[in-house]
N, C-alpha and C positions, 0 to 999 in steps of 0.2 A: 249742509251738512250734508252730504249726497245724498242724493237716494238711492231707496233701500230697492234693489227689482221687484215684483213682487208677481208670486207663482199665478198662473194662466186658473179663472176660474172653478172652471173645469176637473181639478185637482185637487179644489176646498170643498169641493161640492160632494166629493165622496175620499175617504180614503181608510187606509187600511193599519187600524192600531200595533204599534209596538206593545209585545208579547217579549216579554223572557223564554230562550229556550227555542224560538219557534221561528218570529220573524227573521231568518235571517237569510243570507244576499243568496240562494239555493230561493227558499221562498219570497224572495222578496221576486224575483224572475220569473218565479212562475206565477204570481199572481201579477206581473205585468201584461202575460198573455190572458189574463181573465181580465181584466181591465185597462184597457191603454193608456186611459189618460187620468187615471186617479193614482191619488199621492201616496206612495210608498214611507213606511215609516222600521229605521234600525232597533234590533231589540234596547234594552235602555244598558248603558255606557257607563259607568260611573267617569266621572273629567279625572279623575287621577291614574287610568288604569289605560287613556288615550293619551296623557302625557309623558309615560313611563314607561306603557305595554306593548307586543308587538301592535303596531296598524297596521299591517300587511293582514291584519290574522280579524282584526278589530272592525278596521275599520272600510278594508276591500268589500268594491260592488263593480257591481257589471253595468259600461256603459248605457246596458236598456230600459236601468233603473227610472232610471230619470223621466218624472219626477222628484227626487224618493230626500229622509230628509233622517239628521240624527237626533236621537233622541239621547239627550246626557240628563246622568245622576251627579249629585250634586250638593254640597253648599258652605266652599271656599268660593268665591266669589272672582279671585285670583287661577285660578286651576281652572274656572268652568272659564273662563275670558280663556287661555291660554288654548285650551281643548277646542270653545269655538272655530278661534280659529285655522287645528290644524285643521279643523268638521271640514270646514269654508272651503281651505285649503285642499283637500281633497276631491271638494267637490258636486259638497252633499249641495240639499238646497232650501232649505232650512234647517235650523238648530231650533232644536225643543226643550226645553228646565220641564224633566220630568215632578210634579208637583203632588203626586196621585199614587204613588204605588202601597200599600199598608204595612210590609213583610215585616217580622222583626229584625231582622240583616239586612234590611233601610233604613229603620227605622235607628238601627244600633250606630249609624254611618250620619245619624241627624241628616239627614236627607228623605224624598221623597214624600208623603201625606201629611205627617207630622210637620214637615214646613204654612202649611194652613193655619200653623198658630203665629206663625212668623210674617206678618205678608213684608215687613220693613227686611225682612235678611235674603227674602223672595228682590224684589224691585233691589236692589244691589244688586244682586248676582247680575239680573234679567241684564242692569247697566251697565255692566260692567263686559258682559256678553256682546252687548248690542253695539259697543262703542269699540270691537275690532272686529269686528263681520257686515262684509256689505250684502249680508242671505235673510230675509224674515227671521226671527227667533220671535219664538210662542213656547206659551203654557203649557202644561194638559195635568191638567185637576179635578180637582172632587169638588162637592158638594160646603167641604167640611169636616169638620177631623170629631166623634168619643159625642162627648153631649151638646157641644155646639150644634144648635139645629137653629139657624136663624138666619133668615135671607140678606136682612143689613150685615149683616156680619163677612157671610159671601159677597157680598159688592162691595165688601169697604178691601176685603184683600184684590179683587179683584179692581177696583180705580186705586189702591197705593200700586197696583205691577202696572197697569196703567198709564199712573203720572209716571213710567219710566223713557215711553213713546210703541210703549208692545201694543199690540194693538190684536191679536193670535191667544185668541183661548179657545182654548177643546178641552169639554167641559163634561168628565163622567156622571152621568146624574145622578150618584148615588154621596152619602157622602160615606166615609170609614168608620169603623172601629180601630182606633193604636192594639189596645187590645182588649183578649180574647176573640176575636176570627180568626181561621185562619185568612191568608188572599185571597183562594180559591172563594169560600162563606164573606169578606168581601166585597165576592162583585156580583152576587147569590142574594142576603140575609140583606142591612141595609134595603129598602124601597125607596124603589128609580121615582127621581122629583121628577120630571118633565117640563117641567110646568118655571122651574125654575131658572132652565137652559131660556124657556122662550123670555121669562117675564125680563132677564137679562138682555139680550139682545133686543129688545124694546127698550128698557130705560137705554142701554147705553149702543143707539143707531150705529154710530161711529168702529164701534171692536167688530171683527170676522168671530162668529161663535159658533164654533162645529158641537154639535152632541153625540157621546158617546152613554152605549153602556145599552146592552140589550137587544137591541137591534139588529133584525133579521128578516121582516118582512116587508115587498118594496110598500105596500099598498103604508108601511109605516113612517118609512123614506121620504114618499112623495108628503105626507104633512106635514113630516118636521120639514123639510124644505121651504112648506111656507112660513116657518116661523124664522130659522137661521137660518147662517148660511153655508154647511154643511156636516156630511154623514161623519159620523167616525163611525165603521164594522170591524169588531173583534171575534172573536172564538166563532162566528156563526159564519165569520167567510173562509177561516184555517179549516174548524172541521167537512164544513162544507162547498168547496170554493167552485162550487159550480152556479150557487148561491148569490156570487157575489158577482159574475157572468155574468148574469140574470139582471141585476142590480146594477149593475154598468153600462149593458146591451140596450136599459130603460132611457136610465139618465143621460149614457153618453149617448145617445139616439145612433150603433154600430150594427151588423144584423147579427142576431145568434148562430153562433157558430155550434154542432157539435161535441161531447163531452172529446173522442174517439181526434174528434180536429186539433183539439188546442190541444193536448196532447200533443200530436202529433210539433205540432205549430212548437213546443218547445223540448224541442231531443235535438236544432241544435246545439244548443246552451250543453242541454247533458253532454252533448258529446264535444263539443271545448270540454268540460272540468272532467268528462272520464281521459283525457288527453293529457292535462293537466298530474292525471295521478287522485281526484278525491273520488272517493271510495262510491256507487254507488247507493250504498246505503244511504248516505248523510244527501241526497235531492230526491228521492222517493218518499223517503216518511213525512213531506210536505202531501204529497198527492194521493196519501191512499182513502183521505172522504172525497176523492172524484167523482164518485159510484156511488154513490152515498143513497141508497134509499130504490137505487136501479137493479132491475135486472145482473147475477155476472158481479153483481158490487163486492161482495164478499170473496167468492174466486177473487176477481180483483187483488184485493186488498194481501191474502194470502199467496196466493203470487209472487206479490213484493215483499211479502215480510217475511216471509220464507230461506227466497231466491236473491233477493238484493244483500245480505248481508254473506253471500257465496263468497272467494278467492274467485275473482275474476269476470262477476257480475258485469252487463255492460245494456247496449241496446239490443239485443235480443232478448232479455228478461223482458226490457217494457211492451215490447211486440208480443211474447205472450203471455203478458196481460192481459191485452188487448181482444187478443185475438176470442181469450176467455169471454168475454163480455160480450165482444158479437154474438162467439156458440150461445150464452143465453138469450141476448136478444133475439136470434133467430128461431128458439126455441120457442118464447111465451107467442 
């Protein structure tokens, strides 16, 4: 069997979670500026859409995004294999299977978190995906679903999938309720059980285990990295992008840059997209939190929120938004 190339250790230590309607290519290009070595993930894309849909729209990404992983949804092993092959051909560095999303729409399609109840099916899917690609195939899962709250059952799920040769597991350290809670509530109400993820790494040290769920503070990141292989940030990285940069700098050893310098480093990407006819609003929505809790932060968001949807909005608007923050900093 051919050896599967491994991702750099730095990419595994810090990653940004796949988030529907958020982590598109524009978002990822900005996050790459903030975190030069972190592993970035696409939004979840259903395998059927990859096989039959508009691949340029669904799979297109900028070369600067590497290392970048494609997250797939689905439960048909054949379709997932086809989609994995296509994703690898497009240049993705990892293919990931979503076994954690609890939304009603996802459940109706028999994928996402409900697959925690079907470890043999997940193993079948992973085996089919691994058979057709030469990049890592990983799983993002929960601790369990509904009334099931037993570490041994969770471990049995991991072992069933790992028996295929899969070694990469990203664990959202909560279980999911498939009925009665919204996706948002499923990110907040089920208690975090970080100890289960730490125990998984202790008991299965040969696996690469990344932890996800509620992570936002640098000291917590350092603490988890003493017990698992990597941390995955989610909404904290999106709503407060500078937090991602700070954590990246601490872990990767690069210098902290100012918010303005980071934004200007992203300008060449924005200019290239504007030249292709992409509207500015599709990009600026991902940077609204850059000046979170800073002087001029509210004015920065207002300038972009009001101006970006206007016809012809371009680089001058970004400069105007930055100018507002600089004036507020001077006043402070």
